N, C-alpha and C positions, 0 to 999 in steps of 0.2 A: 504494500500500500504506500502511496506517495506521502500521506500524512503520517506524522509521528504521534499524534494525540487524537483523542476523540473530539469530534466537532458536533455542534447541534445538528448538522446535516446528516450525521450518522443515524439520527433517530427520526428523520422526516419521512421515511418510507420510500425514498427515491433511490438514486443511483448509488450513493455512498452506503445506504442501508443494505442494498443488494450485495455490494461488494464485501461489506463486513460479514454478512451471513455466508456468502459463497467462499470467500478467501480465508475466513477464520473459523467460524463455528462449524461449517460442514466439513472442514478439513480435519477437525478433531473429533467430531461426532458423526461417524460415517454410516450410522444405521439407516436402513432403507426407509423406515417410517419418516425420519426427519429429512432425508435427501429428497423426498417427493415434494417438499415445500407446499403442501396443501394446508388448508385452514385447520384441519384436525387430523390426528393420527388414527388410523384404523389398526387395531391391535388384536392379536389372537391371545386368548386367555385359557389356561388349563382349568380343569374342574376344581371347585372349592369356593370358599367365601372370599369375596373381594375385600381387600384392605386398602384404604386410601389415607395418606397423611400429607399434610402441607406445612410448610415452615418458611420463615424468612431469616436471612443472615445478614447482620450488620456489624460484624466484629471489627473492633478497632484496636490495633492496626490490622489491615487485611492480610499481611504476611507476618508469620510468627514462627519461632522454632518448633519444628515438628509438623507444620502445615500452613495453610492459607485459607482464605475465605472460600475458594473453589473446592478444595478437599473437604472442608467443613460442611459445605452445603450438601455434598453427596452423602457423606457419612451421617450427618444429622438425620436426613430423611430415611436413608437405608436402615439406620438403627431403630428409628421409631417403628418402622414396619416389622423389623426382625423381632423386637421384644414383644410385639403383639402376636407372634407366632406365625407371621407371614413370610413367604419367600419373595423378597423384592424382585421385581421384574423391570419396571419402566419408571423413568423420571421425566418430568418437564422442568424447564429452567427459565426463569425470567430475570433479565439483567437490567438493573437501573444504574446508569453510568453518568458520572459528572463530566461536563464539558471540560476538556483539558486533561483527562485521564490518559496516561501513557498507553499507547497501543501495545507496547512491549509488556507492560504490567497486565493488561487485559489478556494477552496471549498466554502469559505465565499462569494466570488463573484458569483459563480454559484448558490448557494442557494438563494442569493438575486435576481438574474435574474429569477429564478423559481418562487419565491414568487410574484414578480412584474408581471410576465406573468399571474399568476392566478388572480391577482387583475384586470388586464386589459382585461382578457378573451381572450388572444392570446396564440398561441402554437409555440414553436421553432421546426421547421421541418427539418432543415439541418444545418450543421456546418462544421468547419474545425479547425485544431490546427496546429500551426507552432511554433517551438522553435528556438531562435537565441542565439548566444554566449553571455556570461555575458558581460555587458557593451554596447551591441549593441542597446538596447532599455531600457525604464524605467519600469521594472517589468511586466506590462500587458497592452496591447492595445486590444480593441474589435471593430470589424466592424459588423454592422447589416444591413440587408435588410428586409424591411417589405412589405407585400402584403395585400391589403384590397379591398373592393368593395364600389364604390360610387353608392348609389341607384339612379334609374332613375329620381326620383323627386327632387334630390339635384342638384342645379346649383349655384356654387360659382365661382367668378372670378372678375378680374379687370373691365370687361365690365359692371358689374352691379352697380358699385359704382357711386353715383350721389350726387350733391350738396344737402345739408340738411340731409344726412345720419348721424347717430350718431355713435360715437366710444365708445366701452365698453371694459373694462378689467375685469378679474375675481378675482383680488386681488392685494396685495402689490408688489411693484417693488423692484428688486435688491437683493433679499434674497440669491439666489444661488451664485452670484458673490462675495458678501461680505463674505459668509460663507467660500468659498475657500480661499479668500485673508486672512481672519483672521487666518485660520489654517496655512497657509504658513508663516504668520508673527509671529506666536506664541501668537496671541491675542485671548482671549477666551470670552471677553465681558460677563463674568459671565455664560458662557456656554449656553446662550440664542439664539445665532445666528445660525440658521440652514438653510440648503438648502431647497427650496420649491419643490424639485424633486418629480414628481407625474405623473401618467398617466392621460391624460385629455379626453380620449375617452368617458368616462361616462358622464361627465358634458356637453360635446359638443353634444352627442347624445340627451340628454334632451333638449338642446337649439334648435337643428334642428327640433326635433319632435314638439315643441310647437310654434316655431316662423318661419314661412315661409319667413319673411322679412330679414333673415340673408343673407348678400350678399357676404361677404369675411371674412376669418379668417387667422390669422398668429400667430404662437407661438413666444414668445418674448425671444429668446435665445441670442446668441452672438450679441452685439450691443444694446440690450435692446429695450425699447419701442420706443425711438426716431428714431433709425436706421430702425426699421421695418416700422414706419410711413413714413419715407422719401422714402423708397423703394416703398411703395404703392403710394405716391404722384407722384413720377417720372413715375411709370407705368401707372397711370390713367390720368396724366396731370391736376389733381385737387390739391387744397391746403388742408392741414389738420391743423385745429386749435385745439391745446391741452390746457386744462385748468389746470394749475399747482396745484391749490388748490383742484381740484377734483380727482387728481391722487393719489391712495392709496399708501402710503409709511409709514411703521411703524416707530415709534419714535426711536427704536433701530437702524434700518437701516439708517435712516436719520442722527442720531448722529454719527454712525460709519463712514458713508460716508463723512460727514463734517470733521471728525477727520483725515481721510486719503486723503482728497482732491479729492474725487470722486463724480460723479453725478449718483444717483440711476437710473435715466431715461436712462442711457447708459449701465447699468450693466446687466449681463445675468440672466435670469430666466429659470427654468426648470419645472415649473408647472403653468405658466401663458400664457394666449393668449389674443389677441385682436380680437374683432368682430366688423364689420361694419354692421349696421342694419338700415333698413328703419325707418324714424323718427316716424311714427305712431306706430311702434312696439317696440320702444326703452325701454319704461317702462315695458312692458311685458317681454322683454328679460332680463332686470335687475332683475325682480322678479324671473324668472326661475333660473338664475345664483345663486341668493342668497339662494335659497332653497337647493342647493347642498353643501356638506362640503367643496369643493374646490372653492366655490364662495361666501362665507359669506361676504367678503369685496369687492364684485364686485361694479363697479361704471361706470357711464357715464362720460367719461373724455374729450370729444371733439366732433367736427363735421367736416364734409366734406364741402368744399366751392369751388366755381369756382376759378380758378387760373392757375398757371403755374408749378405745381409740387413742391411747397414749403411746409415746415412744420413750423408752428408758435406756440410758447408757450406763453400764456397769464399768466404773473407772478402774484404772490400774491400781488404785489404792484401796479397792474393795467397796467403795461407796457407790451409790446409784443416783444419777441425775435425771431429772425430767427434761426431755428435749422437745423443742418446738420447731415450726417452720422458720426458715430464714426470714427475718424482718428487715426489709430494705436490702437492696443488692449492694454488697461492698464493691462489686466490679460490674459496672454497667457495660453494655455492648460486648458481652463475653462470647456471643455466638451470633 
């Protein structure tokens, strides 16, 4: 392209829009449904219940250690489908671009999305691009919608959660949130702090195939582990007891969080999920998770109890704390 930056004319539906779509988006998203350039994609769907999820991504800054807004947009929607028990198949993507955005940065984001789609085994089948005047948004926002299929044999939901069920996570807490905060604050922590951004559909498919006793899953994004646990407790009318010493948190994350006055259990993750599993299958579920690269630090971190919708944390000192949802976001624009 002759231009080095996004112009308002890239969003007017004319020649520059056509060139942007043909020379950039279609080069990275080669699926037949998108290549047709029709007003809607016609898709084949296998048997099962249709799962649909939509999300918007406004993370600041758009490039961060371990990922970028493009990778995040794909992972965020793929993971929402996966924890619902669905096999993600198709995504749509809408790009909101600020006038003056570097075309090189846009291509970097699109290339990252394409690579993450290949990793997750999904296809972008429809999209849109809008350009707004300089200063009207922060460089680039992306909105995605995902479509997947829930197999007939999969039944996940609050109705299945019962006292005695075990709570598992697939790895360490707080990595995405702290990576974003460190970048914004100019702290590099020796360059070791990275987002955990990753598509979870592979590890979740392995878990569902091997463990029929999986009852409910949630991805642990904004609000972190404790907020997700509280939402489950309120929806089920059960209490959730978390064991602080069992929850995986890396030494780097714990130290950085202590330094900044933050609790890793409330920080966003983009490659972590919680699974509630029947007690007799908890150890099997743990073994399955640990066999996957995204589950090497998986742990059983608590259990479900009779109660009234509370979340408790048994501390390393033997005491028990009543936990609640995150009140006010310590890190805005985290995803």
